[in-house]
C-alpha positions as CSV (number, residue, x, y, z in Angstrom):
1,X,-91.8,-90.0,-9.3
2,X,-91.1,-87.9,-12.4
3,X,-93.8,-85.5,-11.3
4,X,-92.2,-85.2,-7.9
5,X,-88.8,-84.4,-9.4
6,X,-90.3,-81.7,-11.7
7,X,-92.1,-80.2,-8.7
8,X,-88.9,-80.2,-6.7
9,X,-87.0,-78.7,-9.6
10,X,-89.4,-75.9,-10.3
11,X,-89.6,-75.3,-6.5
12,X,-85.8,-75.0,-6.3
13,X,-85.8,-72.5,-9.4
14,X,-88.5,-70.4,-7.8
15,X,-86.6,-70.2,-4.5
16,X,-83.2,-69.5,-6.1
17,X,-84.3,-67.7,-9.3
18,X,-82.1,-64.7,-8.9
19,X,-78.9,-66.7,-8.3
20,X,-79.7,-68.9,-11.3
21,X,-80.2,-65.8,-13.4
22,X,-76.8,-64.4,-12.1
23,X,-75.1,-67.8,-12.9
24,X,-76.7,-67.7,-16.4
25,X,-75.6,-64.1,-17.0
26,X,-72.0,-65.0,-16.0
27,X,-71.9,-68.0,-18.3
28,X,-73.2,-66.0,-21.2
29,X,-71.0,-63.0,-20.5
30,X,-67.9,-65.2,-20.3
31,X,-68.8,-67.2,-23.4
32,X,-68.9,-64.0,-25.4
33,X,-65.7,-62.5,-24.1
34,X,-63.8,-65.7,-24.1
35,X,-64.8,-66.3,-27.7
36,X,-63.9,-62.8,-28.7
37,X,-60.5,-63.1,-26.9
38,X,-59.6,-66.4,-28.6
39,X,-60.9,-65.1,-32.0
40,X,-58.6,-62.0,-31.7
41,X,-55.6,-64.2,-30.7
42,X,-56.2,-66.9,-33.3
43,X,-56.6,-64.2,-36.1
44,X,-53.4,-62.3,-35.1
45,X,-55.0,-59.3,-33.5
46,X,-53.4,-59.2,-30.1
47,X,-50.2,-57.0,-30.0
48,X,-47.0,-58.3,-28.5
49,X,-47.2,-55.8,-25.6
50,X,-50.7,-56.9,-24.5
51,X,-50.3,-60.6,-24.6
52,X,-46.8,-61.7,-25.9
53,X,-44.8,-60.0,-23.2
54,X,-46.8,-61.7,-20.3
55,X,-46.8,-65.0,-22.1
56,X,-43.0,-64.9,-22.4
57,X,-42.4,-63.7,-19.0
58,X,-44.3,-66.7,-17.4
59,X,-43.0,-69.1,-19.8
60,X,-39.5,-68.1,-18.9
61,X,-40.3,-68.2,-15.3
62,X,-41.6,-71.8,-15.7
63,X,-38.2,-72.7,-17.2
64,X,-36.3,-71.0,-14.3
65,X,-35.3,-67.8,-16.2
66,X,-36.3,-64.2,-15.5
67,X,-35.1,-62.4,-18.6
68,X,-37.6,-61.3,-21.2
69,X,-36.6,-59.8,-24.6
70,X,-40.0,-58.8,-26.0
71,X,-39.6,-55.4,-24.2
72,X,-35.8,-55.7,-23.9
73,X,-35.7,-55.9,-20.1
74,X,-36.3,-58.4,-17.2
75,X,-39.7,-58.6,-15.8
76,X,-38.4,-57.3,-12.5
77,X,-37.4,-54.0,-14.1
78,X,-40.8,-53.3,-15.5
79,X,-43.3,-54.0,-12.6
80,X,-43.5,-55.7,-9.3
81,X,-45.7,-58.6,-10.1
82,X,-45.0,-61.9,-8.3
83,X,-48.7,-62.9,-9.1
84,X,-47.1,-64.4,-12.2
85,X,-45.7,-67.3,-10.3
86,X,-49.3,-68.5,-9.6
87,X,-49.7,-69.1,-13.4
88,X,-46.6,-71.2,-13.7
89,X,-48.4,-74.6,-13.2
90,X,-50.5,-73.9,-16.2
91,X,-47.4,-73.5,-18.4
92,X,-46.0,-76.7,-17.0
93,X,-49.2,-78.3,-18.2
94,X,-48.7,-76.9,-21.7
95,X,-51.8,-74.6,-21.8
96,X,-50.2,-71.3,-20.8
97,X,-51.3,-68.9,-23.4
98,X,-54.9,-70.2,-23.5
99,X,-55.0,-69.8,-19.7
100,X,-54.2,-66.1,-20.0
101,X,-56.9,-65.7,-22.6
102,X,-59.6,-67.8,-20.9
103,X,-59.0,-67.2,-17.1
104,X,-58.9,-63.4,-17.4
105,X,-62.6,-62.7,-18.1
106,X,-63.7,-65.6,-15.7
107,X,-61.7,-63.8,-12.9
108,X,-63.0,-60.3,-13.8
109,X,-66.6,-61.6,-13.8
110,X,-66.3,-63.1,-10.3
111,X,-66.5,-59.4,-9.1
112,X,-70.3,-59.8,-9.4
113,X,-70.3,-62.3,-6.6
114,X,-69.5,-59.9,-3.7
115,X,-71.8,-57.2,-5.2
116,X,-74.6,-59.7,-5.3
117,X,-74.1,-61.0,-1.8
118,X,-73.6,-57.7,-0.3
119,X,-76.8,-56.3,-1.7
120,X,-78.6,-59.6,-0.6
121,X,-77.6,-58.8,3.0
122,X,-79.8,-55.8,3.4
123,X,-82.5,-56.3,0.7
124,X,-85.7,-58.2,1.3
125,X,-86.5,-58.0,-2.4
126,X,-84.8,-61.3,-3.9
127,X,-84.5,-59.6,-7.3
128,X,-82.8,-56.3,-6.4
129,X,-79.4,-58.0,-5.7
130,X,-79.1,-58.6,-9.5
131,X,-78.9,-54.8,-10.1
132,X,-75.2,-54.2,-9.2
133,X,-73.9,-57.2,-11.0
134,X,-75.8,-56.1,-14.1
135,X,-74.2,-52.7,-13.9
136,X,-70.9,-54.3,-13.4
137,X,-71.1,-56.6,-16.5
138,X,-72.3,-53.9,-18.7
139,X,-70.0,-51.1,-17.5
140,X,-68.1,-49.9,-20.6
141,X,-64.8,-49.8,-18.8
142,X,-65.2,-53.3,-17.5
143,X,-66.1,-54.7,-21.0
144,X,-63.3,-52.8,-22.8
145,X,-60.6,-53.9,-20.4
146,X,-61.8,-57.5,-20.6
147,X,-61.4,-57.4,-24.4
148,X,-57.9,-56.1,-24.2
149,X,-54.9,-58.4,-23.8
150,X,-53.8,-59.6,-20.3
151,X,-53.0,-57.1,-17.6
152,X,-52.6,-58.0,-14.0
153,X,-53.8,-54.7,-12.7
154,X,-57.3,-55.3,-14.0
155,X,-57.4,-58.3,-11.6
156,X,-57.5,-55.8,-8.7
157,X,-61.2,-55.1,-9.6
158,X,-62.6,-58.5,-8.5
159,X,-60.1,-58.9,-5.8
160,X,-60.7,-55.4,-4.5
161,X,-64.6,-56.1,-4.4
162,X,-64.0,-59.3,-2.4
163,X,-61.6,-57.3,0.0
164,X,-64.3,-54.7,0.6
165,X,-67.0,-57.3,0.9
166,X,-65.2,-59.0,3.8
167,X,-64.4,-55.6,5.4
168,X,-68.2,-55.0,5.3
169,X,-68.7,-58.5,6.9
170,X,-66.1,-57.5,9.6
171,X,-64.1,-60.7,8.6
172,X,-60.4,-61.1,8.6
173,X,-60.7,-62.8,5.2
174,X,-60.2,-59.3,3.7
175,X,-56.5,-59.7,4.3
176,X,-56.1,-62.6,1.9
177,X,-57.5,-60.6,-1.0
178,X,-55.5,-57.5,0.0
179,X,-52.5,-59.7,-0.1
180,X,-53.3,-61.0,-3.6
181,X,-53.8,-57.3,-4.7
182,X,-50.3,-56.3,-3.4
183,X,-48.9,-59.1,-5.7
184,X,-50.3,-57.5,-8.9
185,X,-48.4,-54.4,-9.2
186,X,-46.2,-51.9,-7.2
187,X,-48.7,-49.0,-7.0
188,X,-51.3,-51.1,-5.2
189,X,-49.8,-50.1,-1.9
190,X,-52.3,-47.4,-2.1
191,X,-55.1,-49.9,-1.9
192,X,-53.8,-51.1,1.4
193,X,-53.7,-47.5,2.7
194,X,-57.3,-47.0,1.4
195,X,-58.5,-50.3,3.0
196,X,-56.9,-49.1,6.3
197,X,-58.8,-45.7,6.0
198,X,-62.1,-47.5,5.5
199,X,-61.5,-49.8,8.4
200,X,-60.6,-46.8,10.7
201,X,-63.1,-44.3,9.7
202,X,-66.1,-46.2,8.4
203,X,-65.9,-49.5,10.4
204,X,-64.0,-48.2,13.6
205,X,-61.8,-51.4,13.5
206,X,-58.6,-50.0,14.8
207,X,-56.6,-53.2,14.8
208,X,-57.4,-54.1,11.2
209,X,-57.0,-50.5,10.1
210,X,-53.6,-50.1,11.6
211,X,-52.4,-53.4,10.1
212,X,-53.6,-52.4,6.6
213,X,-51.8,-49.0,7.0
214,X,-48.6,-50.7,8.2
215,X,-48.9,-53.3,5.4
216,X,-49.3,-50.5,2.8
217,X,-46.3,-48.5,4.2
218,X,-44.1,-51.4,4.5
219,X,-44.9,-52.5,0.9
220,X,-44.2,-49.0,-0.4
221,X,-40.9,-48.9,1.3
222,X,-39.8,-52.4,0.2
223,X,-40.8,-51.9,-3.4
224,X,-39.8,-48.3,-4.1
225,X,-36.8,-48.0,-1.9
226,X,-35.4,-51.5,-2.1
227,X,-36.8,-53.5,-5.0
228,X,-36.7,-51.0,-7.9
229,X,-33.5,-49.4,-6.9
230,X,-31.9,-52.8,-7.2
231,X,-33.5,-53.7,-10.6
232,X,-34.4,-50.5,-12.3
233,X,-32.9,-47.4,-10.7
234,X,-34.8,-45.1,-8.2
235,X,-37.2,-43.4,-10.6
236,X,-39.0,-46.4,-12.1
237,X,-41.9,-45.0,-14.2
238,X,-42.8,-42.0,-12.1
239,X,-40.8,-39.5,-14.2
240,X,-42.3,-40.9,-17.5
241,X,-45.8,-40.4,-16.4
242,X,-45.6,-37.4,-14.0
243,X,-42.3,-35.6,-15.1
244,X,-44.1,-32.3,-15.3
245,X,-44.8,-32.5,-11.5
246,X,-41.5,-34.0,-10.2
247,X,-39.3,-37.0,-10.3
248,X,-40.3,-38.5,-7.0
249,X,-43.5,-39.0,-4.9
250,X,-42.6,-36.2,-2.4
251,X,-41.9,-33.7,-5.3
252,X,-45.2,-34.6,-6.9
253,X,-47.2,-34.0,-3.7
254,X,-45.4,-30.6,-3.3
255,X,-46.3,-29.6,-6.9
256,X,-50.0,-30.4,-6.3
257,X,-50.1,-28.4,-3.1
258,X,-48.1,-25.3,-4.5
259,X,-49.4,-25.1,-8.1
260,X,-53.1,-25.5,-7.8
261,X,-54.2,-23.3,-10.7
262,X,-51.8,-25.1,-13.1
263,X,-53.2,-28.5,-11.8
264,X,-56.8,-27.3,-12.2
265,X,-56.2,-26.2,-15.8
266,X,-54.7,-29.5,-16.7
267,X,-57.7,-31.5,-15.1
268,X,-60.3,-29.6,-17.0
269,X,-59.2,-30.6,-20.5
270,X,-61.8,-32.2,-22.7
271,X,-60.1,-35.7,-22.8
272,X,-59.9,-35.8,-19.0
273,X,-63.6,-34.7,-18.5
274,X,-64.8,-37.2,-21.0
275,X,-62.8,-40.0,-19.2
276,X,-64.4,-39.0,-15.9
277,X,-67.9,-39.0,-17.4
278,X,-67.4,-42.4,-19.0
279,X,-66.4,-43.9,-15.7
280,X,-69.0,-42.3,-13.4
281,X,-72.2,-41.9,-15.5
282,X,-72.7,-45.7,-16.0
283,X,-72.9,-45.9,-12.3
284,X,-75.8,-43.5,-12.3
285,X,-73.8,-41.4,-9.7
286,X,-75.3,-43.7,-7.0
287,X,-71.9,-44.1,-5.4
288,X,-72.2,-40.7,-3.8
289,X,-74.1,-42.5,-1.0
290,X,-70.9,-44.0,0.1
291,X,-68.9,-40.7,0.3
292,X,-65.7,-42.0,1.8
293,X,-65.6,-44.8,-0.7
294,X,-66.3,-42.2,-3.5
295,X,-63.4,-40.0,-2.3
296,X,-61.0,-43.0,-2.2
297,X,-62.2,-44.3,-5.7
298,X,-62.0,-40.8,-7.3
299,X,-58.5,-40.5,-5.8
300,X,-57.2,-43.2,-8.0
301,X,-58.9,-41.5,-11.0
302,X,-57.1,-38.2,-10.2
303,X,-53.9,-40.0,-10.2
304,X,-54.5,-40.8,-13.8
305,X,-55.8,-37.4,-14.7
306,X,-52.5,-35.8,-13.5
307,X,-50.4,-38.0,-15.9
308,X,-48.9,-36.5,-19.1
309,X,-49.6,-39.6,-21.3
310,X,-53.2,-39.8,-22.8
311,X,-53.4,-43.6,-22.3
312,X,-53.7,-43.0,-18.6
313,X,-57.2,-41.5,-18.9
314,X,-58.8,-44.0,-21.2
315,X,-61.5,-46.4,-20.2
316,X,-60.1,-48.9,-22.7
317,X,-57.1,-49.4,-20.5
318,X,-56.4,-50.6,-17.0
319,X,-54.8,-47.7,-15.2
320,X,-57.9,-46.7,-13.1
321,X,-58.5,-50.5,-12.1
322,X,-58.0,-49.7,-8.3
323,X,-60.8,-47.1,-8.4
324,X,-63.6,-49.4,-9.5
325,X,-64.0,-51.6,-6.3
326,X,-64.5,-48.4,-4.2
327,X,-67.0,-46.9,-6.7
328,X,-69.0,-50.3,-7.1
329,X,-69.3,-50.8,-3.4
330,X,-70.4,-47.1,-3.2
331,X,-73.1,-48.0,-5.7
332,X,-74.3,-50.7,-3.2
333,X,-74.7,-48.0,-0.7
334,X,-76.7,-46.1,-3.3
335,X,-78.9,-49.2,-3.8
336,X,-79.3,-49.5,0.0
337,X,-80.5,-45.8,0.1
338,X,-83.2,-46.6,-2.6
339,X,-84.5,-49.6,-0.5
340,X,-84.9,-47.2,2.4
341,X,-87.3,-45.0,0.4
342,X,-90.9,-45.2,1.4
343,X,-92.4,-44.5,-1.9
344,X,-92.6,-47.8,-3.9
345,X,-93.1,-46.0,-7.3
346,X,-90.0,-44.0,-6.5
347,X,-88.0,-47.0,-5.7
348,X,-89.2,-48.6,-9.0
349,X,-88.4,-45.4,-10.9
350,X,-84.8,-45.1,-9.6
351,X,-84.1,-48.8,-10.3
352,X,-85.4,-48.4,-13.8
353,X,-83.4,-45.2,-14.3
354,X,-80.2,-47.0,-13.2
355,X,-80.9,-50.0,-15.6
356,X,-81.6,-47.5,-18.5
357,X,-78.4,-45.5,-17.9
358,X,-76.4,-48.7,-17.6
359,X,-77.7,-50.1,-21.0
360,X,-77.4,-46.8,-22.8
361,X,-73.8,-46.2,-21.5
362,X,-72.7,-49.6,-22.5
363,X,-74.2,-49.3,-26.0
364,X,-72.5,-45.8,-26.5
365,X,-69.1,-46.5,-25.0
366,X,-68.5,-50.2,-24.9
367,X,-66.5,-52.2,-27.5
368,X,-68.5,-55.3,-26.7
369,X,-70.8,-56.7,-29.6
370,X,-73.7,-54.7,-28.3
371,X,-71.8,-51.5,-28.3
372,X,-71.3,-48.9,-31.0
373,X,-67.7,-49.3,-30.6
374,X,-67.5,-53.0,-31.6
375,X,-64.8,-53.3,-34.1
376,X,-64.1,-57.1,-34.2
377,X,-66.5,-57.9,-36.9
378,X,-64.1,-58.2,-39.8
379,X,-61.6,-60.5,-38.2
380,X,-64.3,-62.6,-36.5
381,X,-65.9,-63.5,-39.8
382,X,-63.5,-63.2,-42.8
383,X,-59.8,-63.5,-41.7
384,X,-59.6,-67.0,-40.5
385,X,-58.3,-68.4,-43.8
386,X,-55.4,-65.8,-43.7
387,X,-54.7,-66.6,-40.1
388,X,-54.0,-70.3,-41.2
389,X,-51.6,-69.0,-43.8
390,X,-49.8,-66.9,-41.3
391,X,-49.6,-69.8,-38.9
392,X,-48.3,-72.0,-41.7
393,X,-45.4,-69.6,-42.3
394,X,-44.6,-69.5,-38.6
395,X,-44.5,-73.3,-38.5
396,X,-41.2,-73.2,-40.4
397,X,-39.5,-71.4,-37.5
398,X,-37.6,-73.8,-35.1
399,X,-38.6,-73.5,-31.4
400,X,-35.0,-72.8,-30.3
401,X,-34.5,-70.0,-32.9
402,X,-34.3,-66.3,-32.2
403,X,-37.1,-64.2,-33.8
404,X,-37.9,-60.7,-34.6
405,X,-41.6,-60.1,-35.6
406,X,-44.3,-57.6,-35.9
407,X,-46.3,-56.9,-32.8
408,X,-49.5,-59.0,-33.7
409,X,-47.3,-62.0,-34.6
410,X,-45.2,-61.9,-31.4
411,X,-47.9,-63.6,-29.2
412,X,-47.7,-66.7,-31.5
413,X,-43.9,-66.9,-31.1
414,X,-43.5,-65.7,-27.5
415,X,-42.8,-69.2,-25.8
416,X,-39.0,-69.1,-26.5
417,X,-35.8,-67.7,-25.1
418,X,-35.5,-64.8,-27.5
419,X,-38.5,-63.1,-29.3
420,X,-38.3,-59.4,-30.0
421,X,-40.9,-56.9,-31.2
422,X,-40.0,-55.1,-34.5
423,X,-38.3,-52.5,-34.8
424,X,-36.5,-52.9,-31.5
425,X,-34.5,-55.8,-33.0
426,X,-33.8,-54.1,-36.4
427,X,-30.3,-54.7,-37.8
428,X,-29.5,-57.4,-35.2
429,X,-28.3,-60.8,-36.3
430,X,-31.6,-62.6,-35.3
431,X,-32.2,-66.0,-36.8
432,X,-35.5,-65.2,-38.3
433,X,-37.4,-62.0,-39.2
434,X,-41.1,-62.3,-40.0
435,X,-43.3,-59.6,-41.5
436,X,-47.0,-59.3,-42.6
437,X,-47.6,-56.5,-44.9
438,X,-51.4,-56.7,-44.1
439,X,-50.9,-57.0,-40.4
440,X,-50.7,-54.3,-37.6
441,X,-47.5,-52.4,-38.2
442,X,-47.4,-50.7,-34.8
443,X,-45.3,-49.0,-33.5
444,X,-44.0,-48.1,-37.1
445,X,-46.2,-47.0,-40.1
446,X,-47.1,-49.6,-42.7
447,X,-44.6,-47.9,-45.0
448,X,-41.9,-48.7,-42.5
449,X,-42.8,-52.4,-42.8
450,X,-42.6,-52.1,-46.6
451,X,-39.2,-50.4,-46.4
452,X,-38.0,-53.1,-44.0
453,X,-39.1,-55.8,-46.4
454,X,-37.2,-54.2,-49.2
455,X,-34.1,-53.9,-47.1
456,X,-34.1,-57.6,-46.2
457,X,-34.7,-58.6,-49.8
458,X,-31.5,-56.7,-50.8
459,X,-29.6,-57.8,-47.8
460,X,-27.2,-60.6,-48.7
461,X,-27.1,-61.8,-45.0
462,X,-30.7,-62.9,-45.2
463,X,-32.7,-64.9,-47.6
464,X,-36.5,-65.0,-48.1
465,X,-37.3,-68.6,-47.3
466,X,-41.2,-68.5,-47.3
467,X,-43.6,-66.1,-48.9
468,X,-47.4,-66.5,-48.8
469,X,-50.1,-63.9,-49.2
470,X,-47.8,-60.8,-48.2
471,X,-46.4,-62.8,-45.3
472,X,-42.5,-62.8,-45.4
473,X,-40.1,-65.0,-43.6
474,X,-36.4,-64.2,-43.7
475,X,-33.7,-66.4,-42.4
476,X,-30.1,-65.6,-41.6
477,X,-27.4,-67.1,-43.9
478,X,-29.5,-68.6,-46.7
479,X,-29.9,-67.6,-50.3
480,X,-33.8,-67.4,-50.5
481,X,-36.4,-67.3,-53.2
482,X,-36.3,-65.9,-56.7
483,X,-37.4,-62.2,-56.3
484,X,-38.9,-62.0,-59.8
485,X,-41.2,-64.9,-59.0
486,X,-42.1,-63.2,-55.8
487,X,-43.8,-60.4,-57.6
488,X,-45.2,-62.2,-60.6
489,X,-48.8,-63.2,-60.1
490,X,-51.4,-65.4,-61.8
491,X,-54.2,-63.7,-59.7
492,X,-56.9,-61.6,-61.4
493,X,-57.9,-58.2,-60.0
494,X,-61.5,-57.8,-58.7
495,X,-61.6,-54.5,-60.4
496,X,-60.5,-54.4,-64.1
497,X,-59.2,-51.1,-65.6
498,X,-57.0,-51.5,-68.6
499,X,-54.9,-48.4,-69.2
500,X,-51.6,-48.2,-71.3
501,X,-48.6,-46.2,-70.1
502,X,-45.2,-45.4,-71.3
503,X,-45.7,-45.6,-75.1
504,X,-47.8,-48.7,-74.7
505,X,-45.1,-50.7,-73.0
506,X,-46.8,-51.1,-69.7
507,X,-50.5,-51.9,-69.0
508,X,-52.5,-51.4,-65.9
509,X,-54.8,-54.5,-65.8
510,X,-56.9,-53.7,-62.7
511,X,-56.7,-53.3,-58.9
512,X,-58.1,-54.3,-55.5
513,X,-59.0,-52.0,-52.7
514,X,-59.3,-53.7,-49.3
515,X,-61.4,-53.6,-47.3
516,X,-63.2,-51.4,-49.8
517,X,-63.5,-47.9,-51.0
518,X,-65.8,-46.8,-48.1
519,X,-63.4,-46.2,-45.2
520,X,-63.4,-44.5,-41.8
521,X,-60.7,-42.0,-41.1
522,X,-58.1,-43.5,-38.7
523,X,-58.2,-46.9,-40.5
524,X,-56.0,-48.6,-43.0
525,X,-56.6,-49.6,-46.7
526,X,-54.6,-51.8,-48.9
527,X,-54.3,-51.0,-52.6
528,X,-53.1,-53.7,-55.0
529,X,-52.1,-52.8,-58.6
530,X,-51.9,-55.3,-61.4
531,X,-49.3,-54.4,-64.0
532,X,-48.3,-56.1,-67.3
533,X,-45.0,-55.6,-69.0
534,X,-46.0,-55.6,-72.7
535,X,-42.4,-55.0,-74.0
536,X,-39.0,-54.5,-72.1
537,X,-39.0,-51.3,-70.1
538,X,-35.9,-49.1,-70.6
539,X,-36.1,-46.8,-67.7
540,X,-37.0,-47.2,-64.1
541,X,-40.5,-45.6,-63.4
542,X,-42.3,-44.7,-60.3
543,X,-46.0,-45.1,-59.5
544,X,-48.0,-42.1,-58.3
545,X,-51.4,-42.6,-56.7
546,X,-53.3,-39.4,-55.6
547,X,-56.6,-39.4,-53.8
548,X,-57.9,-35.9,-54.6
549,X,-60.9,-33.9,-53.3
550,X,-62.0,-30.6,-54.7
551,X,-64.2,-28.5,-52.4
552,X,-64.9,-24.7,-52.6
553,X,-62.0,-24.4,-55.0
554,X,-59.5,-26.1,-52.6
555,X,-57.6,-29.2,-53.2
556,X,-57.2,-31.8,-50.5
557,X,-54.9,-34.6,-51.5
558,X,-53.8,-38.0,-50.0
559,X,-50.4,-38.8,-51.6
560,X,-49.5,-42.4,-52.1
561,X,-46.5,-42.1,-54.5
562,X,-44.1,-45.0,-54.2
563,X,-41.5,-47.2,-56.2
564,X,-43.1,-50.5,-57.7
565,X,-42.6,-53.7,-56.0
566,X,-41.3,-52.3,-52.6
567,X,-38.4,-50.7,-54.6
568,X,-36.8,-54.1,-54.9
569,X,-37.8,-55.3,-58.4
570,X,-37.6,-52.2,-60.7
571,X,-39.6,-52.1,-63.9
572,X,-36.4,-52.4,-66.0
573,X,-36.2,-55.9,-64.6
574,X,-39.8,-56.9,-65.4
575,X,-40.2,-59.7,-68.0
576,X,-42.4,-59.1,-71.0
577,X,-45.7,-60.9,-70.9
578,X,-45.7,-61.2,-67.2
579,X,-48.1,-59.7,-64.7
580,X,-46.6,-58.0,-61.7
581,X,-48.4,-57.3,-58.4
582,X,-47.7,-54.0,-56.6
583,X,-49.3,-53.8,-53.2
584,X,-49.1,-51.1,-50.5
585,X,-50.9,-49.9,-47.6
586,X,-51.9,-46.5,-46.1
587,X,-53.5,-45.4,-42.9
588,X,-56.0,-42.6,-43.6
589,X,-55.3,-39.9,-41.0
590,X,-58.0,-39.4,-38.4
591,X,-57.9,-35.7,-39.3
592,X,-58.6,-36.3,-42.9
593,X,-61.5,-34.3,-44.3
594,X,-64.5,-36.5,-45.0
595,X,-66.0,-36.8,-48.4
596,X,-65.4,-38.4,-51.8
597,X,-61.9,-38.5,-53.2
598,X,-61.0,-39.3,-56.8
599,X,-58.2,-41.9,-57.2
600,X,-55.7,-41.1,-59.9
601,X,-52.9,-43.5,-61.0
602,X,-50.0,-42.7,-63.3
603,X,-46.2,-43.2,-63.8
604,X,-43.3,-40.8,-63.6
605,X,-39.6,-40.7,-63.9
606,X,-36.8,-38.3,-63.0
607,X,-37.7,-36.5,-66.2
608,X,-41.3,-35.9,-65.6
609,X,-44.7,-37.6,-65.2
610,X,-47.5,-38.8,-67.4
611,X,-51.0,-37.9,-67.0
612,X,-53.0,-39.7,-64.1
613,X,-55.9,-41.8,-64.9
614,X,-59.1,-41.8,-62.8
615,X,-59.8,-45.4,-61.7
616,X,-62.1,-45.1,-58.6
617,X,-63.2,-43.1,-55.7
618,X,-62.4,-43.2,-52.0
619,X,-65.3,-42.3,-49.7
620,X,-64.0,-41.3,-46.3
621,X,-66.3,-40.8,-43.2
622,X,-65.1,-39.6,-39.7
623,X,-65.5,-41.9,-36.7
């Protein structure tokens, strides 16, 4: 009997081998991206805009409210996205945030199913249907968008693939998926118009085509002429993205038709050309065998290329999501053309070429673990303990309190009536302010966070109620902690460097550089200086830190001068015999010249400075 079961099992695997491999690929792919998304969230590396905003929107909806304060406006002002209502039951069940983190890659990966089934319809080779799903799962834009927070627009990719699949099958089921796409965002009326064009021109299905066109036209009129004027005014975001072309869709179309030279000059910029290459090359240009689909898909890309804001033409973001279904179905037509070739060796060669281009493109441009752009290593492996410290600080905040926090802390506090992203809430009477000096300071510089902390420590209205590992929690209307104790430390530096200053009244004991003195331009370092007050200090001194490079007789300097201890605890207030920790961060500019920089440290006052002492080197490389 066991032998018979084994025989049946192997027979089943042999018959359904490709489908089993597809399911295995989907499980492995989802396991990787779900883990990465959860790790990013749990280690405080998802910004408030990418996750916290949507989490609060749906949480508020689940409580019968529509106001959101992360971005300081109602959800109805920002986008037309009634799809949010479908997520409310998960919030009633208490698993809302984790639903957004987990279900997102699962839905995206389901786009492989219509690709697989559509290829299987015209291929006698049972293994070839795996080609398009493989290209989809490894495409750098798909992997990069999946790693990002939660954006409803990206869900248009799998939904669009199912819509086009049912159009290919001449099934009315396409209307269900088109309807779901229209619930995602306002600009997807264009998808309905494109579906109508496909039905009319490619499929000659007049009834379905006219219905799709009418649906798209009615949706456009309802959203842009009724919905947004009621909630947000007539312009919505058109003027923000396309202000150089006009303030309305008719004005933009007129500009495109009457200013062709100016338009072409804008489109051929290096950034825009790179964007197009990164989208199209991983598809091996096989989509050209579906010319109408190619034109429609490329139309969505052109819309992004015409925008003023650089984020519109980046494969890391969602703005071209509507283009991908048309291009991937075009890829299916390319595979169909390969199958029609008589030469078996040519067919094998072309399939091998597609696989190689797909793999190489993914390695070069993807931010997945197999890509050169993978940047999650640090917080996946060494930041879990610190994440626990941040969470322990946040646990002191009551659920009904209003909070202002840095961007990457917002998603952990977003399920409340009032949570705002610093600095939008600055100088407002919020119940709690929370800062992490080692966290992501966007949209301000890290120095701005340091200044804000100093301001709050001096502010009589707020008291510092919790401090742990450069994480500060300020509460309205309390006295707070002892400031001197805040900067005194029993820690020891990892790098010792004893230097005496100011007539032997101050000693530099050592320092820490995190993550190390080998850095990539565009990233941030944290420098911690350990000082000892040997005797009482009679004047307020400032710290200078210079990173200098001499090359061909020219000096290139990174200037890190600053007051000690955030400017809050001056040196005249230091106690003799105590060790004080002075910590600050700096982002190395992306334009910084690479090479080795000598780090000098010294002290100065209004009357002049003392000599700087060389303590280390900073080795900068360019990305």
